[in-house]
FIVEX-558664 format. One record per atom (N, C-alpha, C, O): residue in three letters; y, x, z. Coordinates in steps of 0.02 Angstrom, whole numbers, plus 50000, padded with zeros to 5 digits. Example, Ala and Ser with C-alpha at 12.3 -4.5 7.8 and 13.67 -1.06 7.14 Angstrom:
# FIVEX-558664
ALA497165066050390 ALA497755061550390 ALA498355066050390 ALA498345071250423 SER498885064250354 SER499475068450357 SER500025064550394 SER500575067050402 
***
This chain:
# FIVEX-558664
MET494145109851524 MET494815107751565 MET495065101551522 MET495235101251463 ALA495025096251573 ALA495345090551554 ALA496115090951586 ALA496215091351646 GLU496585090651542 GLU497335091451576 GLU497515087251624 GLU497875089151670 ASP497245079951617 ASP497545076651664 ASP497075074751729 ASP497185070051768 CYS496565079151732 CYS496015079051799 CYS496325082251849 CYS496565087951848 LEU496325078351892 LEU496485081851967 LEU495985087251964 LEU496215092651946 PHE495485087051975 PHE494845091851999 PHE494915097751951 PHE494985103451974 CYS494915096551889 CYS495025102851827 CYS495695106651869 CYS495645112451890 ARG496155103451875 ARG496845107751890 ARG496705110251974 ARG497035114751999 ILE496315107552001 ILE496225110752074 ILE495635115052050 ILE495565117852104 VAL495155117652011 VAL494715121752007 VAL495035127251961 VAL494745132651957 ALA495735126051917 ALA495985130651896 ALA496515134651931 ALA496755139851911 GLY496685131151994 GLY497095135352048 GLY497725133252038 GLY498155137052061 GLU497935127652009 GLU498525124451977 GLU498755119952049 GLU499345119052065 ILE498265117752081 ILE498325112952121 ILE497985116952188 ILE497445119952186 PRO498455116252254 PRO498165121652314 PRO497605116452344 PRO497635110352349 SER497115120852361 SER496415118152406 SER496205123252450 SER496225129352440 GLU495985120152503 GLU495585124652547 GLU494745125352519 GLU494285121352527 ARG494745131352486 ARG494155132752472 ARG493675137052508 ARG493725142452536 VAL493175132352496 VAL492635136052557 VAL491975139652541 VAL491535141452580 ALA492055140452458 ALA491565143752418 ALA491545142352360 ALA491545136352346 ASP491515146752309 ASP491275146552240 ASP490905151352217 ASP490965156952243 ALA490455150152166 ALA490005154352123 ALA489655150852066 ALA489415145152069 ASP489635155352005 ASP489275152751968 ASP489465144751931 ASP489065140451912 GLY490125144651930 GLY490565139651910 GLY490575131551943 GLY490735126151919 ILE490325133652008 ILE490435127452041 ILE490985129652103 ILE491005135552118 VAL491285126152127 VAL491825127052182 VAL491715120852237 VAL491545115152224 ALA491845123552298 ALA491785119352360 ALA492395118952407 ALA492505123352449 ILE492745114252398 ILE493305112552432 ILE493385106252494 ILE493195100452485 ARG493625108152545 ARG493795104452604 ARG494065096852576 ARG494645097352555 ASP493855091852571 ASP494055085452565 ASP494525083652607 ASP494435083552668 ILE495235081452573 ILE495835080952618 ILE495815074052649 ILE496275073552689 SER495475069052645 SER495295063652685 SER494565064052717 SER494125060252694 PRO494425068152766 PRO493685068952792 PRO493435062952817 PRO493785059852857 ARG492865060752799 ARG492505054352827 ARG491955058052873 ARG491565053952898 ALA491855062852887 ALA491575065452961 ALA491815072152969 ALA492195074752928 PRO491595075253024 PRO491825082853039 PRO491675088652995 PRO491875094253010 VAL491355087652946 VAL491245092252893 VAL491115087252830 VAL490635083552820 HIS491775088152786 HIS491635084452716 HIS491985089552677 HIS492555091952685 VAL491475090952629 VAL491715095952580 VAL491545093652504 VAL491095089752488 LEU491955096652467 LEU491665092552397 LEU491365098552355 LEU491565104352352 VAL490995096552332 VAL490665101652280 VAL490875099652196 VAL490735094352168 ILE491165104252171 ILE491405102952093 ILE491225106852045 ILE491495112352047 PRO490875105852005 PRO490865110251942 PRO491435110951889 PRO491685105851864 GLU491665118251870 GLU492185118151855 GLU492105116951790 GLU492585118851757 ARG491495113451748 ARG491675110551697 ARG491695104651701 ARG491295101651737 HIS492255100651657 HIS492295094051658 HIS491705088351644 HIS491645086351586 VAL491385086551680 VAL491025080651662 VAL491285074851689 VAL491675076551733 ASP491245067351683 ASP491575062151715 ASP491265060351773 ASP491605059051823 SER490545059951772 SER490185058451819 SER489315058951815 SER489085060851761 ALA488915057451864 ALA488345058151852 ALA487995053651802 ALA487445055451782 HIS488255048051779 HIS488015045051735 HIS488055047851652 HIS487785045451602 ASP488535054551657 ASP488605057651583 ASP488315062851589 ASP488535067351554 LEU487795064351628 LEU487355069151628 LEU486835069251585 LEU486575063751575 GLY486535075751547 GLY486065074151501 GLY485555080051519 GLY485625084251564 PRO484965079551469 PRO484275085751493 PRO484675091551489 PRO484415096351518 ASP485125092451468 ASP485495099951452 ASP485825102451521 ASP485995108251529 ASP485885097951566 ASP486325099551631 ASP485925100551674 ASP486165099551730 ALA485235102751675 ALA484875103451724 ALA485075110651773 ALA485005109951833 GLY485195113851760 GLY485565120751775 GLY486095117051804 GLY485995116151864 LEU486565114951786 LEU487245112451807 LEU487015108851869 LEU487345110151919 LEU486615105351873 LEU486455100851935 LEU486005106752003 LEU486115106852063 ALA485635110151972 ALA485335116052017 ALA485955119952061 ALA485955120352122 ASP486405122352021 ASP486995124152034 ASP487425121252089 ASP487655124052139 CYS487475115952070 CYS487805111352120 CYS487525109552180 CYS487845109152232 PHE486725108352172 PHE486145108752244 PHE486345113252286 PHE486595112652342 ALA486175119252242 ALA486255126352280 ALA486845127352317 ALA486935130552369 MET487275124052280 MET488115125152317 MET488055120052373 MET488365121652424 CYS487765114752376 CYS487725111052430 CYS487385112952491 CYS487595111252547 ALA486825116652482 ALA486545118852542 ALA486875125952558 ALA487035127052616 ARG486975130252513 ARG487555135252539 ARG488155132552591 ARG488245136152640 VAL488525127252585 VAL488925124852619 VAL488565122252685 VAL488765123652741 ALA488165119252674 ALA487765116552745 ALA487775121652786 ALA487965121052844 GLU487515128752753 GLU487205133452800 GLU487945136152826 GLU488005137552886 GLN488435136752787 GLN489015140952798 GLN489455136452860 GLN489825138952902 GLU489315130152851 GLU489855125452894 GLU489305122552950 GLU489485117552980 GLY488625125652967 GLY488405123753021 GLY487935117453003 GLY487635116453056 ILE487805114552974 ILE487595108252976 ILE486895106052939 ILE486665100552926 ALA486655112752927 ALA485865112652891 ALA485295108752917 ALA484765107852886 ASP485465105952988 ASP484975101553022 ASP484955095753007 ASP484455092653026 GLY485495092152967 GLY485615086852933 GLY486195086352915 GLY486685088152949 TYR486215083152845 TYR486785082152809 TYR486725077452770 TYR486125076252763 ARG487155072752728 ARG487095069752662 ARG487695072552601 ARG488295074152600 ILE487085071852550 ILE487565074352503 ILE487505065852459 ILE487055061752455 THR488155065952435 THR488275058452396 THR488785060652319 THR489225064852317 THR488585056752269 THR489225056552214 THR489265048252209 THR488805044252219 ASN489845046952193 ASN489955040152159 ASN489885040852065 ASN489865045852029 VAL489865034152047 VAL489925034651984 VAL490355027451962 VAL490195021551971 GLY490805029551938 GLY491355022851908 GLY491735019851969 GLY491625019852029 GLU492215017051928 GLU492605012351985 GLU492175009052029 GLU492125010952088 LEU491885004652009 LEU491434998652037 LEU491045002452108 LEU490944999952164 GLY490835010552075 GLY490265012952125 GLY490865018152186 GLY490625021752229 GLY491435017652179 GLY491925019952221 GLY492055027052207 GLY492155030652256 GLN492055029752145 GLN492305035752118 GLN493005034652099 GLN493185031052053 SER493445038352143 SER494125038152124 SER494505044352080 SER495105044152071 ILE494045050152051 ILE494165054152027 ILE493635054851976 ILE493045055651992 ALA493845054651906 ALA493355053751847 ALA493205062851830 ALA493325065551776 HIS492975065751881 HIS492645071951864 HIS491865073251922 HIS492035073851980 LEU491305073451914 LEU490835074651949 LEU490855079051987 LEU490895084951970 HIS490805076352068 HIS490785080352116 HIS490195076352170 HIS489995070552162 PHE489975081552229 PHE489705077552266 PHE490125079952323 PHE490525084652328 HIS489915075052367 HIS490235075752449 HIS489695078152500 HIS489185074852512 VAL489815082952524 VAL489365085652590 VAL489635084452646 VAL490155087452661 LEU489285078752697 LEU489535076652750 LEU488995078152799 LEU488395077552789 GLY489345080352859 GLY489015081952917 GLY489345083252975 GLY489945084152965 GLY489165083653034 GLY489355086753085 GLY489335082353158 GLY489515083453215 ARG488965075853121 ARG488905070253165 ARG488155065753161 ARG487715067453121 GLN488095061753192 GLN487565056353181 GLN487825052153122 GLN488275047953123 LEU487415054253067 LEU487615049253025 LEU487185043153015 LEU486575043153021 GLY487585037652998 GLY487335030953000 GLY486915028352943 GLY486985032552899 HIS486575024252924 HIS486165023152871 HIS486525019852816 HIS486855014752829 ILE486495021752768 ILE486615017352712 ILE486395011052708 ILE485785010352710 ASP486845004552702 ASP486554997852682 ASP486234997452633 ASP486594998852584 SER485614996052615 SER485194995652572 SER485124988052530 SER484794987252478 GLY485534982652566 GLY485674976752548 GLY485064973452566 GLY485134967352560 SER484494975152587 SER483874971852605 SER483814968952689 SER483934972952735 PRO483664963752700 PRO483574961452774 PRO483474966352821 PRO483294971752799 GLU483564965752893 GLU483394970052930 GLU482554969352949 GLU482324963752939 PRO482194973252968 PRO481344974052975 PRO481514968153061 PRO482014968253098 PRO480924964153067 PRO480824960253112 PRO480784965653177 PRO480464970853175 ALA481164963553232 ALA481204968653293 ALA480424967553338 ALA480304970953388 
***
């Protein structure tokens, strides 16, 4: 546990959160500033700064995180369509340096801007 990490402290129960699920070293909590009707954060208990810091030995951790994302989608009734995102670094929009995945759904989600021009009509 990184003592100065907000998510490590939430996972440890030092800071209250609305837990949706937990299993196999992975915790799912509701986001306090939701961007969709369903916005749940899937957080590994083991501290990893971001997806950039994952290595070949982390395949099991990723599998567990994605299994939790699927479980959350089923539990929240959004399994027919949802988004899973993670941000890397401050320039990538990561505000807390602890690997986590956003599970978003409950409404039609727009396309993510790819930066490429729109196709001709």
